[in-house]
N, C-alpha and C positions, 0 to 999 in steps of 0.2 A: 504493500500500500504506500509506504514511504517512497519507494523507488518510482512508483507511478506518479506520485505528486511532484517529485523532483523533475521527472521527465516533462510533465505538463507545464511546470513553471519555466523550464528551459525553452520549450517550444513557444510559450507566450512571450518570453524575453526576446527570442529571435524575431518573432513577428513584429514586436514593438520596435526593435532596432531597425528592421527593414522599412517599416512604416516611417520612422523618424528620418531614415536616410532618403527615402523618396520625397518626403515633405521638405527636407533640407535642400535636396537637389532642385526641387521646383522653386523654392524660395530663393535659392542662389541664382537661378536663371532669371527669375522675376526682378531681382535686384540689379542684375547685370543689364537687362533690357531697359529698366527704368533709367539707370545711369547713362546708357548708350542712346536713349531715346529711339529705340527700335521696337519692332513688333507692335503691341497694343499702345506703346508710349510714343510712337512716332508722331511728331507734330504735324498740323495741317499746313504750316508754312515753315520753311527752313532758312536759317540765317547762315548763309555760306561763309561769310567772313568769320563768324564765331566758330563754325565747324573747322575751317582752315586753321584758325589759331589753336584750337584743341588738337587738331591733327599734327601740327608742328611739335607740340609737346610730346605726342606719342612717338614721333620721329620716323616711323616707317610703317609700311603696310605689306602683308604677305599674301600672295595669290598663287593658287594652283590652277593652271589653265591647260586645256587640251589642245591649244593652238600655239605654235611657236611664234606667231605674230604678236603674242603678248609682250615680247621683249621690245618691239617697236613702240607699242603703246606705253610701256613702262618708261621708256626713255623720254617720250614727249610729256608724260605726266610729271616727271621729275623736273623738267625744264619749266613747266607751267606752275608747278607748286614747289618752289625751292624750300628746302628744309625737311622734305619728306622723301625717304628712300623706298623704292619698290623692290621687294625681294620676290622675284618671279620664278616659278617652277613649271616647266612644260612636261606634263605627264599625259598618258592616255586617259580617256574618259573613265574607263573602269578602274584604272590605278588611282585616280583622284578619289572616287567613292570609297575604294578599299582603304586608302590612306586616311581619309577623313573618319571612317568608321573606327579604325584601329586607334587613332589619336583620341577620338571622343570616348571610347571605352576605357582608355588608359588615363583619362583626365588630362591629356596634353592639350594645352591651348596655344596652338602655334599659328594656324592659318586664319586669315581675315576674310578673304574673298575667294569664291570658287566659280570657275567657268567651265562647264562640262555638260555635254548632252546626256550622259548617263544619269545625272542628277534628276532629269525629268522622269526617269523610270522609277526611282525609289523615293522621289521627292515627298510624296504624301507621308510616308513613314518617317523620313528625316525631319519633316516639319513637326510632326506630332511628338517626336522625341527631343525637340529643340536642338537637334544637331545642326540645323540650318535655320536661318531667318529670312523670310521674304522681305525685300526692301526695294521699293521703287521711289526714286527721288521725286519730290512733289512737282518739280518743273517738267518731269517726263510724263506724268499721268495724262495730260491732255494729248500727248503726242504718240502714246502707245495704246492700242486697243486693249480693253480689259482682259480679253482672252489670252493676250500675250504677256500680261503682267500679274495675273492671278490664276491659281494660287502661288505660282512660281514665275518670277520675272524671266523673260527670254530676251536675249540681246540680238539674236539674228536667226534666220532660217537657213538650213542647207537642204539639198535634195539629193536623193539617190536615184540615178537614172541609168539608162542603157545607151552605150555609144557604139558607133560603127565607123568604118573607114570610108570617108567620102571621096577617097581616091580610087579605091577598088570598086565602089558602087556609085553610079551617077545619080541615084536617088535612094531614099530609105529602103533597105532590102526587105523589111517586114513591116506590117502595120498592127500586128497582134502578138502578144506574148505566146499565144498558142502556136504560132508559126514555128517557134523554136522546138516544138515537140514532134514536128514532121520529120520523116526519114531524111529528106534532103538537107536538114539542118542538124544532123547527128554531129556531136562534138562542136556545136556551133555557138555555145554560150559559155562565157567565163564569168564567175562571180567571186567576190571576196568570201573567204571561208566563214560561215556563220558562227563557228566556234571561236573565231578570233575577231570578228567584226559585229558589233551590236547593230550597226547600220544594215548589214546584209541580212541578219536575222529578222530585223523589223521589216525589211523589204519582202521577205518570204511571208512573214506574218500578215502583212497587208492583204495578200491574196486570200488567205484563209478567212480573215475578218470580213472581206468583201466578196464572199463566195458567190452570192447571187449575181453580182456583176460579172464575175469570172465565168460563171455558167452561161450567162446570156451571151457573152462574147464568144464562147465555144460554139454555141449554136449559130452565131453569125458567120463564123469562119468555116465550120464544117457542114452547116445546113441541117443539122439534126441535134436533138437534145443530148446532153452528155450522159454517158452510162458510168456510174460511179463504182469504184472498187475501194474507195476510201470514204471517210466521213462527209466530206463536201468537195466542191469543185476546186477550192483553193489547195487542199491537200492533194487532190488528184493531179493538179498542175505540177506541184512540186515533185510528186512521184514520177510523172511522165518526163519532166525535164531531167531527172536523175537517170531514168531508163534510157534517155536519148544522149547520154554521154556528157552531162553537165560537168564542166571543169572548175577547179577551185584554185584561187591564188590568195596570197596572204594580204594583199592590199590592192588599192585602185591602180597603182602604177604597174603592178604585175599584170593585171587584167588588160590594161591599155597597151602593154607590150604585145599582147596577142592581137588586139584590135588593129594596131598600126603595122601589121605585116602586110603592107599594101601590095606586095608583089604576088601574094597568093590569089588563086582564083576565087576563093570564098573565105576571106578572113572572118574569124568569129565575131560575134557581138559580145561586148564586154560591159560589166557593171562598173559604174564609177560614181563619183560625186560631181555635182554641177560646178563646184568651185575649181575642179581640175581644168575647166574650159579656159581658165586664165593662161594655161600653158599653150593653148592653141593661139590665143591672141598675142602671146609673146613670140610666137614663131618657133617654139621648141618642139612641138609635136603637131600632128594633123589628124583630127577626127571630128565627127559631128555627133549630135545627140538626137535620139529618136523622140523628137518633141511631141509627136502626136500619137504615140503608141497607145494601144487599147488593151485592156479596159481602163488603164491609167498610165500617164506618162512617167510616173515614178511616185515616190513618197517624200513628203516634207517632214523634216525633224527640227526641233527647236534646241538651241543651246541655252542652258540655264546660266543665270548670273545672280549669285546669291551671297549673302553674308553668313559666315560661320557662326553658330551659336557660341557664346562666350568669346567672340573675337577679341583679342587683346588690344587691337587698335581700331575701335569702331568708327571713330571720326574720319580717320584716314581711309577706312573701308568705304564710307559713304562717298567721299570725294572720288575714289577710284571707280566705284560702280557708276557714278554719274559721268565720269570721264570716258569710260569704256562704251557708254551709250551715246557718246558724242556731245555730252554736256560740258559746261565749264567755259567754253569759248565759242565764238560765232562760227568758226571754221569746222566744228565737229571733229577736231583733230584726233581725239581718242578713238573714234570709230573708223578712222581712215584705213588702218591696216586690213580691216574686214570689208570695206566698201569696194569690193572687187567683183567682176563678173562671176556669177555663180553663187554668190552669197546674196541673201535677200534680207534687207533691213526690216525690223519690226516697227520702226518709227515711220509715221505717215508722212512726215515732211522730208524724208530722205529718199531720193529717187533711186530705183533699182538700176545698177550700172548696165549700160548697153553691152552686148546685144540682147540681154535678157529683158523680159517684160515683168511687170509686177507679178508677184507670185500667184495672186488670185486669178490671173488670166490663163494659168496652166491647169490642166486636168490632173492634179496631184491628189493623192490620198494623204491625210494628215495623221500622224501618230497621236494616240490619246491613251488614257488609262486602260481602256479595254484592250488595246493592242499590247500594252506592257504586260497585262495580266495573262494574255494568250501566248506570249512569247515562249515560256517554258514548255507548253504543250507542243508548240510547233518544233521546238528544239528536240523534244523526245521523238516526235515523228521523224524528223530529219535523221537522227542517229539510228533509228530502227530501219530506215530504208536506204541509208547511205551505202 
């Protein structure tokens, strides 16, 4: 009886300690947010002079970014805001989330700002756990549609598309993704490995998510309804692409190496990102994009720009977020590194660089939470049928 009582007392003490720890953590975050004027304590108007003064006292700002162009933006930021040093790290999107999670679990407060597409996938959970804080500068709210700033701020769009050799072909060689399942297109498609590229996995997921459109396009191409051997037309497409010799590369450049074998009678179609088109404009490579591919020309993904929970330099973080969105000066200097053909701005007052049109004028599918939730099932299907 005595032992049972002791055990009960011990269990109750552990529960009490855990409860106190959770309450203490919540209170700690609340205090930080209140001092930083972030989250529920963000003001309706911001005094940028006061924020700059406070940021100079903090001395620096740390950012993890999935784009190497962050170094150009960091350099221009330091010139515009003397007294604040930018410590920038260029990591892959998944590495950023993994590093953020590890540091948060260990109680390490190192990073202030994060720029990563992968954060869009786990963002809801990260927000609930206060690992990240959504912050949109007040001056940006009229310039960025609400869908692009809530619940997580996006700084730009990128798109995953299919490219072809416009030297070997005098016009787009296909008009439907289903064409690539035909015998004449065996070994005719190269994509980034979905195990290494979240963008490639989401590209496949979009077909499953929009299975009705995929089925309708099948009937348009083949003149009869699709006969399924898989759960829906999207999975059926993936299976038939694999059966027709779908090839994998580690990244876009590898896929484009296949596409640009212009001397072949039938160079493959290759998956890439629209931002790679800047290499065409620079004269470094030659290809074109299947702009009107059906049932969709590609899929659009957002890059998140958020403040880390417990950021040690919150005022400098605000300045940097605003700068990266093109705020702070009239020339929108902070956004310049990304204002290139193939990237699509979220700000309504920034024109999409030519030759691209505004993103809404393309038939793109858009990633959303439903797509993120479906991704693991698509990956399981992929591994089963690979």
